[in-house]
PAPA-990046 format. One record per residue (C-alpha): residue in one letter; x, y, z; chain; residue number from 1. Coordinates in steps of 0.1 Angstrom, whole numbers, plus 5000, padded with zeros to 4 digits. Last residue first. Layout:
<mifis>
 rest   c1   c2   c3 kette  nr
    A    X    Y    Z     A NUM
...
</mifis>
This chain:
<mifis>
 rest   c1   c2   c3 kette  nr
    P 9389 2845 7809     A 305
    R 9420 2859 7826     A 304
    N 9434 2832 7849     A 303
    M 9468 2830 7832     A 302
    D 9472 2868 7830     A 301
    A 9465 2873 7867     A 300
    F 9488 2843 7875     A 299
    V 9517 2858 7855     A 298
    A 9512 2893 7869     A 297
    K 9512 2879 7905     A 296
    L 9543 2859 7897     A 295
    R 9561 2890 7885     A 294
    A 9553 2911 7916     A 293
    A 9561 2882 7939     A 292
    A 9594 2874 7922     A 291
    F 9611 2907 7929     A 290
    D 9597 2912 7964     A 289
    M 9605 2877 7975     A 288
    F 9639 2879 7958     A 287
    A 9649 2911 7975     A 286
    R 9638 2898 8009     A 285
    V 9657 2866 8005     A 284
    K 9689 2882 7993     A 283
    A 9686 2911 8018     A 282
    T 9686 2888 8049     A 281
    A 9660 2893 8076     A 280
    L 9635 2872 8056     A 279
    R 9655 2841 8064     A 278
    G 9645 2840 8101     A 277
    E 9608 2832 8094     A 276
    P 9615 2803 8071     A 275
    A 9604 2814 8036     A 274
    I 9572 2809 8015     A 273
    L 9561 2821 7981     A 272
    H 9525 2812 7979     A 271
    A 9501 2797 7954     A 270
    P 9465 2791 7964     A 269
    L 9445 2762 7949     A 268
    P 9415 2769 7929     A 267
    P 9380 2756 7939     A 266
    L 9370 2725 7919     A 265
    E 9359 2732 7884     A 264
    D 9324 2727 7872     A 263
    D 9318 2761 7855     A 262
    P 9349 2756 7834     A 261
    L 9335 2724 7819     A 260
    L 9363 2718 7794     A 259
    I 9395 2737 7786     A 258
    V 9407 2733 7750     A 257
    L 9442 2722 7740     A 256
    R 9463 2728 7710     A 255
    G 9449 2763 7704     A 254
    E 9480 2783 7710     A 253
    R 9467 2799 7742     A 252
    V 9455 2765 7755     A 251
    H 9489 2750 7748     A 250
    R 9507 2778 7766     A 249
    D 9485 2774 7797     A 248
    I 9488 2737 7799     A 247
    K 9509 2732 7830     A 246
    Y 9497 2765 7845     A 245
    S 9461 2752 7847     A 244
    M 9468 2723 7871     A 243
    V 9457 2690 7854     A 242
    R 9427 2669 7845     A 241
    L 9433 2653 7812     A 240
    V 9408 2641 7785     A 239
    G 9421 2617 7759     A 238
    E 9449 2606 7735     A 237
    G 9446 2636 7712     A 236
    D 9483 2644 7708     A 235
    V 9480 2675 7730     A 234
    A 9465 2652 7757     A 233
    A 9495 2629 7754     A 232
    D 9520 2658 7756     A 231
    V 9502 2669 7788     A 230
    A 9504 2634 7803     A 229
    A 9541 2631 7794     A 228
    Q 9548 2665 7810     A 227
    D 9531 2655 7842     A 226
    A 9551 2623 7848     A 225
    N 9538 2591 7864     A 224
    V 9516 2580 7835     A 223
    M 9483 2562 7831     A 222
    L 9467 2561 7796     A 221
    R 9433 2547 7787     A 220
    P 9420 2560 7821     A 219
    R 9383 2552 7824     A 218
    V 9365 2576 7847     A 217
    R 9344 2571 7878     A 216
    V 9326 2604 7884     A 215
    N 9321 2618 7919     A 214
    R 9297 2648 7923     A 213
    N 9303 2667 7955     A 212
    V 9274 2668 7980     A 211
    R 9255 2699 7989     A 210
    H 9228 2701 7961     A 209
    G 9208 2730 7947     A 208
    P 9231 2736 7917     A 207
    A 9253 2704 7913     A 206
    P 9279 2699 7939     A 205
    P 9316 2705 7931     A 204
    F 9334 2679 7910     A 203
    S 9354 2648 7920     A 202
    W 9373 2625 7896     A 201
    V 9374 2588 7904     A 200
    E 9401 2566 7888     A 199
    N 9395 2529 7885     A 198
    P 9426 2519 7864     A 197
    S 9447 2535 7891     A 196
    L 9480 2554 7889     A 195
    P 9490 2578 7917     A 194
    A 9502 2593 7894     A 193
    I 9487 2611 7864     A 192
    A 9456 2598 7846     A 191
    I 9446 2604 7810     A 190
    C 9410 2598 7801     A 189
    D 9391 2581 7772     A 188
    H 9355 2591 7774     A 187
    E 9322 2574 7784     A 186
    S 9326 2581 7822     A 185
    L 9334 2617 7812     A 184
    D 9298 2625 7804     A 183
    A 9290 2625 7841     A 182
    P 9309 2658 7844     A 181
    V 9283 2677 7823     A 180
    T 9285 2690 7787     A 179
    I 9311 2668 7771     A 178
    A 9302 2662 7734     A 177
    P 9307 2628 7719     A 176
    K 9341 2619 7705     A 175
    R 9361 2625 7672     A 174
    A 9360 2663 7671     A 173
    L 9368 2665 7708     A 172
    Y 9400 2644 7703     A 171
    D 9412 2666 7674     A 170
    P 9404 2698 7694     A 169
    S 9427 2685 7721     A 168
    A 9414 2678 7756     A 167
    C 9412 2697 7789     A 166
    L 9398 2695 7824     A 165
    V 9411 2721 7848     A 164
    R 9424 2726 7883     A 163
    R 9429 2763 7886     A 162
    V 9459 2778 7903     A 161
    N 9456 2809 7924     A 160
    G 9480 2838 7929     A 159
    V 9510 2854 7947     A 158
    H 9502 2849 7984     A 157
    L 9532 2857 8005     A 156
    A 9540 2832 8033     A 155
    I 9565 2836 8062     A 154
    M 9569 2802 8077     A 153
    A 9565 2795 8114     A 152
    S 9536 2772 8106     A 151
    D 9499 2769 8103     A 150
    P 9492 2746 8073     A 149
    L 9493 2760 8038     A 148
    A 9466 2752 8012     A 147
    A 9485 2741 7982     A 146
    I 9508 2753 7954     A 145
    R 9541 2760 7971     A 144
    L 9570 2781 7958     A 143
    A 9599 2778 7982     A 142
    V 9624 2803 7995     A 141
    D 9656 2800 8016     A 140
    V 9662 2762 8015     A 139
    G 9688 2748 8038     A 138
    E 9674 2712 8036     A 137
    E 9666 2709 8073     A 136
    I 9650 2744 8073     A 135
    L 9629 2739 8042     A 134
    N 9616 2705 8052     A 133
    I 9607 2690 8018     A 132
    M 9574 2685 7999     A 131
    Q 9576 2664 7968     A 130
    D 9575 2677 7932     A 129
    L 9611 2689 7933     A 128
    L 9630 2713 7911     A 127
    L 9658 2726 7934     A 126
    F 9674 2759 7922     A 125
    R 9708 2769 7938     A 124
    V 9711 2806 7931     A 123
    Q 9742 2829 7934     A 122
    V 9739 2865 7943     A 121
    D 9765 2892 7937     A 120
    P 9753 2901 7902     A 119
    H 9718 2912 7914     A 118
    A 9697 2924 7885     A 117
    R 9710 2897 7861     A 116
    L 9704 2871 7888     A 115
    F 9668 2883 7893     A 114
    A 9661 2881 7856     A 113
    G 9673 2845 7855     A 112
    I 9653 2837 7886     A 111
    I 9622 2850 7868     A 110
    P 9630 2829 7838     A 109
    R 9632 2798 7861     A 108
    L 9599 2805 7879     A 107
    I 9575 2800 7850     A 106
    Q 9582 2770 7828     A 105
    T 9609 2751 7846     A 104
    G 9598 2759 7881     A 103
    F 9562 2753 7875     A 102
    M 9569 2720 7857     A 101
    V 9592 2707 7885     A 100
    P 9575 2720 7916     A  99
    A 9596 2748 7933     A  98
    T 9627 2752 7954     A  97
    I 9650 2781 7960     A  96
    T 9684 2783 7976     A  95
    L 9702 2817 7976     A  94
    L 9740 2818 7979     A  93
    G 9756 2851 7987     A  92
    R 9747 2887 7980     A  91
    P 9718 2912 7983     A  90
    A 9730 2946 7995     A  89
    T 9712 2963 8024     A  88
    R 9709 2935 8050     A  87
    E 9741 2921 8036     A  86
    G 9760 2947 8056     A  85
    A 9789 2926 8068     A  84
    V 9772 2920 8102     A  83
    S 9741 2906 8085     A  82
    L 9761 2886 8061     A  81
    D 9781 2869 8089     A  80
    A 9749 2861 8110     A  79
    E 9730 2848 8080     A  78
    E 9760 2826 8070     A  77
    L 9762 2812 8105     A  76
    D 9725 2804 8106     A  75
    T 9728 2787 8073     A  74
    L 9758 2767 8083     A  73
    M 9742 2755 8115     A  72
    R 9709 2746 8098     A  71
    R 9727 2727 8070     A  70
    C 9749 2709 8095     A  69
    A 9719 2697 8115     A  68
    A 9702 2684 8084     A  67
    A 9734 2666 8074     A  66
    Y 9738 2651 8109     A  65
    R 9703 2635 8108     A  64
    E 9709 2621 8073     A  63
    G 9744 2609 8082     A  62
    A 9731 2590 8112     A  61
    D 9708 2571 8089     A  60
    T 9737 2566 8065     A  59
    L 9739 2589 8035     A  58
    R 9745 2574 8001     A  57
    L 9774 2581 7977     A  56
    G 9780 2568 7943     A  55
    R 9776 2536 7922     A  54
    T 9813 2526 7928     A  53
    S 9806 2526 7965     A  52
    R 9808 2550 7995     A  51
    H 9783 2549 8024     A  50
    L 9784 2582 8041     A  49
    L 9781 2595 8077     A  48
    Q 9799 2567 8096     A  47
    V 9798 2574 8133     A  46
    G 9822 2588 8160     A  45
    V 9812 2624 8156     A  44
    Q 9848 2637 8154     A  43
    S 9861 2607 8135     A  42
    E 9833 2611 8109     A  41
    L 9842 2647 8105     A  40
    F 9878 2639 8099     A  39
    A 9869 2613 8074     A  38
    I 9847 2639 8056     A  37
    A 9876 2663 8055     A  36
    R 9901 2637 8044     A  35
    T 9878 2626 8015     A  34
    V 9875 2662 8003     A  33
    A 9913 2666 8004     A  32
    A 9917 2634 7984     A  31
    P 9892 2646 7958     A  30
    S 9914 2676 7953     A  29
    R 9902 2711 7963     A  28
    G 9888 2741 7944     A  27
    L 9855 2741 7964     A  26
    R 9832 2734 7934     A  25
    R 9857 2711 7917     A  24
    G 9863 2691 7950     A  23
    A 9826 2688 7957     A  22
    G 9821 2674 7922     A  21
    A 9850 2649 7927     A  20
    L 9836 2638 7961     A  19
    S 9802 2631 7945     A  18
    G 9766 2642 7946     A  17
    E 9772 2679 7942     A  16
    D 9748 2689 7970     A  15
    L 9759 2660 7992     A  14
    T 9796 2668 7987     A  13
    T 9789 2705 7994     A  12
    V 9773 2695 8027     A  11
    F 9803 2675 8038     A  10
    V 9828 2701 8026     A   9
    R 9809 2728 8046     A   8
    M 9809 2705 8076     A   7
    A 9847 2700 8073     A   6
    D 9851 2738 8073     A   5
    L 9832 2740 8105     A   4
    R 9854 2712 8120     A   3
    D 9886 2730 8111     A   2
    M 9914 2705 8107     A   1
</mifis>
């Protein structure tokens, strides 16, 4: 059996989450997928997967080996596509990751337009709120909203994300006015994970001061999902602090009102990033160019007063 082919079967099994799913994607029987993984385990001399009725789980050795397989297969794909002329014609599998709500609301339609423009490209879209190692996970492009550390990644700045306070008109009509950050201590607030009944929200220094203002707020509702928090704010459950893109549609349609815009923390930069070697391939280069122009327009419109 071809060891490289067995690696592809192994990685596809992880991506699909089951032997049957890998078989369907590769056009092989579950038995053939099982044989390929068993062959790979015999070659490396360790068990790579725990199999049970509840599904598949990587062993510790399997996690390390999966990362190595992804790197090797990605490098091989880039070499093959480069020789075959992929540098001028985007084609092949493109893996993209983004935060869940940003990816769902903003990046997913852009990906759809890109696929229509490039029929020879396939996209694997990973919606994840946690940071992952792009190289180990075989990711070509990521949308990151944060200050970026120095790294070997290629980064393209596409906009800035405000961190805003908001509440529904109904809530504001029932409660005292909010004119300075300290007023929040007397209001119902909505907190997003990490959850704490003693939440502290920080604000820039007051004019003439150098120290940030910290306000201890009273979360009446604490949730671990952004969408639930936004829905609760729309329903009038309290004041929410959240990244601006998550509520942009509700603000435009009048369901939420942004509070204390002059007391916001500095915005966070948004970048499209790619491992340095990936930019040599046409599919990555084409997507970066395609998405960057559209994301810049989205952010410019979102941040317009």
